[in-house]
Every structure is written in structure tokens, then in C-alpha cells.
N, C-alpha and C positions, 0 to 999 in steps of 0.2 A: 535866474528863475527861483522864486520863493517855493517853499514846500507846498503851500496851498495851491500855487499855480500849477505846479507839476502834478499835484493830486487831482485837479481838475482836468489837466491835459490827458492824463492816463484814463481817468473815467470817462470822459468824452469818447476817446477812441474806442474803449470797450463797449459803450453804448452803441456806436455806429456799427461795430462788428456784430452785436447782438441783432440789430436790425437787418443786417444782411444775411446772417446765417445762424438761425435758430430753429428747433424742431418742435412739432407737437406730437408727443408719443401716441396720443389717441389715434392719429391719422398715419404717422409715419412708421409705426411698428405693426405688422400684419398678426393682430392678436387672434384671428380666426384660423390662421393656418396651423395644421396639426404638427406636433413635435415630429421630428425625424427620428424614426425608430433606431435606437442604439447609439445615436450621436451623443458625443460627450458635451458637458457643460464647460469644461476647460481641458487644456491638453493633459494628458495622463502624467506627464513628467512634472506638472505643475500641482498635482494633488498631494496632499500632506503625507500620505503613506507610501508614495512611489519609491521603489527600490527597497522596501523592507519586507521582512518575512510575512507580515500581514497582507501586504499587497499581492504576494505570490499566492496566498490562500484564496483570494478572490477570483471569481470567474469573470469573463469579459463583461457580462451583463452587470454584475455588482460593481466592476470598476466604473463603468459608464455612469451607473446610478449615483455612485459616490461622488464622482466628478460634478454632477448636476446638483447634488445636495450641498456640496461645499460651495458652488456657485451661488445657490440660493442663500446660504449662510452668509456669504460676503454681501449679498444684497440687502439682507436684513441689517447687517452692521452698517451698511452704507445708510440706510434710512435712520438708523439711531443717530449717526453723526450728523447727517443733514438737518435733522430736527434741532440739534444743539446748536449747529452754525446758524440756522434761521433765527433762533432766539437771540444770538449775539448780534447779527446783522440788523435785527429789529431794534436793539438797544443803540446800536450804532446811528441808525437813522434818527432815532428819538432825540439823540444828543447832537443832532447836526442841523444845518440849514436845508430844508427839504427842496430849495431852489437850485441847489448846487448840482452839478454833474455827479459828484461823489455820492451824495445821498440817492440820487436817482439811479445810478448804477447799482448801488446796494440793493435798492427795491427791485431792479430788474434781476439781480441774482437770486434774491428770495423767490420771486416768480419761477425762475429755472428750477431752484431746489424743490419747490412744490411739485413741479412736473416730474423731476427725477425721482422723488419719494414715491409718488403714485405709480410711475413706470416700474420701479423696482417691486413695489408691492404686488402689481399684477403680474410680473414676471415670476415671483415666487409661487402665486397661486397656479398659474399656467403650467409651470414645470413640476408641480407636486412638491414642492419644498416643504419640509417639515419644520425647518427653523423659521419662525415667524417674528421673533423678538429677540433682542440681545439677552446675554446672560443676566443673572440677577446683579453680578458685580459690576457689569458694565452700566446697567441701568442706574444703579446708585451713584456710580462713578460720574455719569453724565449729569446727574443732577447737582453734583457738587462742582463739576467743571462749569457748567452753565451759570452757577450762581456767583463763582469767584472770577471768572475770567474777565480781564481787561482787554484792550485792543491788541497788545502784543501776544498775549496767550491765545486768544481768539483766532488771530490771523496765522499764527504758527500752527495751531491745531488743524486750521483749514488747509494749510500747505501740506502738512503731513499726510492726512487721511486723503486728500485729492491727489497727491503725488503717488501714494500707495496704490490707489484705485486705477490711476492712470497707467502705472507701470503694468498692472495686470490686464486692464482692458485693452491697451494697444496690442498686446499679444492676441487677445480673444477676437478682435475685429478683424484681424488679418488672417485667421485660422479657419480655411474652408471646411475643415472637418467638424467644426462645432455646430451646435444648434444655431440655425438662422435667427432666431428670435434674440439669442444671447449676443450674437455678432452685432446686430442692429442696435440693440440697447447699448452696447459697449461703444459703438461708433458715436451715437448721439451724445453719450456721457463724456467721451474723451474730447469732442469737439467744444462742447460747451463748458466744460470744467477747465480747459486751457485759458479761458478768459478769467474764470474765478481765480486761478492760481496766479495770474499776472496781477490781479487787483490785490489779492492776499500779499504777495511779495512786496509790492509798492507800499501798502499800509504797514506791514511788519517793519520795514526799514525805518520808516518815521517813528513808529511806536517804540522800537528796540532802542532807538538813539535816545529817547526821553529817560531811559532808566540808568540809574546808577550801579554801582558794584553790587550791593546786597539785592536790589530789585532784580538785577539780572540773574543773580545765583538762584533766587527763588523761582524765577520763570524757568530756567534750565531744569529745576527739579519737577516742575509742575508739567512742562511738555514732555519730559522724559517718561513721567508716569502716565500721561495721556497717551503717549505713543505706545507704551507697553500694553496698555488695555486695548487699544484700538487694534494693534496687531493681533493680540491674542483672540480678539473677536472674529478673526478670519476662520477660526475653527469653532465648532460647537459639537458637544457630545451627541446630539440628536442626529447629526449626519451619519455618524458612525452606526448608531442603532438602527438606522434605516436599511443598512445592508447586512444586518445581523452580527455585528461586531460589539465586543464589549467596550462600552465608551471610555471608561477609565484606562483600560489597557491601551486602546487605540490613541487616545490622547497623549499618554506618556511615549508611545512609540513615535508619534508624529513630532513632539517636542524635541526628542533627541535625534530625529532623522536629518542627517546632513543635507539630503536633497531638498527638504522643506526650508531648512535655514537659508540655503543659497537662493531658494525662490524668494523668500521674504526679503533678503538682503538685496536682490535684483530690483524688486518692485519698489523698495524704499529708497533706492540709491539716490535720485535726484534730490529729495528732501534732505537726506542725511548730509549730502555734499553742500547744499545751500546752507544748512544749519551750522555745519562745521566752519564754513567760510566767514559767517557773520559772528561767530562765537556762541551760538545758541547750544551747541554740544561741546561740553569740556567739563573738566573736574570730576568730582566723585559721582555725578549724576550719569556719567557714562555707563555705570554699571547697569542701570536699568535699560539703557539701549542695547547692551550686549544680551541682557536676559530676554529682551524682545526678539532677538535673533537677527537683528538687521545691522549689527555693527560688530566687526571682528575684534 
């Protein structure tokens, strides 16, 4: 089976799956239901300050609020990356034959990401999230990443961010103690992103094989830098300010917190394992993965 034939087979299968099981967040999320008083946005042990002295200073209400603010910050970072991904997918289709299943599934994925970004934006507003945009560093980095990324970097970036979100949201959707809205949003995203991850892995395999030694090393550094920024965006100083903490102190405590490092590593584990297997993580750029807190 040729690469093009295999690409078409994968894309056609994903298109059929999309037709069978896709969501409309405007209909499938109950936006009119009030938030459950006191319910967390994510499990306490998955909060960045859990287990630290700062966490012990917070009362139960502040802890729940911090969990909701951190969930909102993660949603804002999700919008940021989905916009970058959509730009790359539009270029992918622009350079493709639009009559192929591959190009048409890419368009289907763009439509999915449009709905996801709108869904995340509505969830931030509904939950009272103070984080609405990524950090200035992430915003600038996103412009650079979007401008320079070819297929290998685009699909590697998609795998990392989507697997990171998947690890987080699979826990959220199964946790009955969390806000129902957040659980439903997590369920929608997990189901639809599973197809996106399959598509990205298939495309990355072919794109990575086309690069030689120098090209691969450049991609290793670029994806390591992207992963560092994307993982850092799970936290935002405003989330700490919302519960009366000093944002600089809280950020430093979170960065050094072994519970938070284990959380990030757990969420990123599937992407790290896949990248290690194909040689995308290796050499000096491993230092950036360690700094991101997702690699021992």
C-alpha cells in the first residue's frame, strides 16, 4: 500500500467516524444550567499548588475557585493552540487536492476546532474565568510557530497539545465531583480529539521520514520549545491573583512543586512516549523537555 493510499484510507475512516459521532456544543452543553456551588473545576490534587504551604493557607472556597481559574486558564491556552493548528491545517489543504479524503478530513478537523474554540470561550465566560488570553510570550511564540512550521512540526505540535489536553480531560470527564459543564466539555473534546490525534500521528509519520539528520535535529529543538511554552501556559498569574495570592510567589511555588510536575508528566505521557519511540525526543533538546516538567 503506497503512502498516499494509506493516507486516504486513514482520512476516509476518520471522516466516517466524524459523521457517526460528533457534537454541537451549542446543543449538547447545557449553558443555561447554573454552576454547582462549591464544585471544583478539576480535582484538588491536580491543582498546581496542591501539597504546598500556599495550598494549606487557602480555605475550601479559595481552593475550589483556584481549581476553576486553572481550568479556565487551560481552556484559554487550548483556544490559543487550536487557532495556530487551524492556520496550519488551512495551509495543508491549500497545498492539497481538495477532492481527496485527506484534504476533506483536514477541513472537517478545522470545523471541529472552530466549535471547540467557541465552546472553550463560552466555558471561560460561564465559569467567571479571569484568564481570557495566553501570556504575551505565548502569543508571540504562536506567531513564530505558525509562520515557520512545516508538516512535521505542525502535526507534532498537534499531537503534543492534544495528548496533554486528553490526559487532563479524561480525568475530568470521569470525576462526578466536578462542575457538570466542565465534565461535558471534557467529554466532547476527548471524543473528537481522538480522531485528530490519529490523523496527526499518521501525517507526522510520513513528514518525519522525509527529513534528514539536520532537519530532524532542528525539528527536535522546535517541538521542544513549543512543548515548553504550551505546558507553561497551563498556568497563568491571573489565576492566582483571583484567590488573593501573590502571582510571582505562587508561580515559583508551583514550578517547584513535585505534585504539579507529576501531574504534567502524567498528562503528557502518551505524547512523550510516542515522540521518544520515533526519535523526536533526543539529544541536547531533552533539556527543554525536562524544564517543561514532563520528562524525568
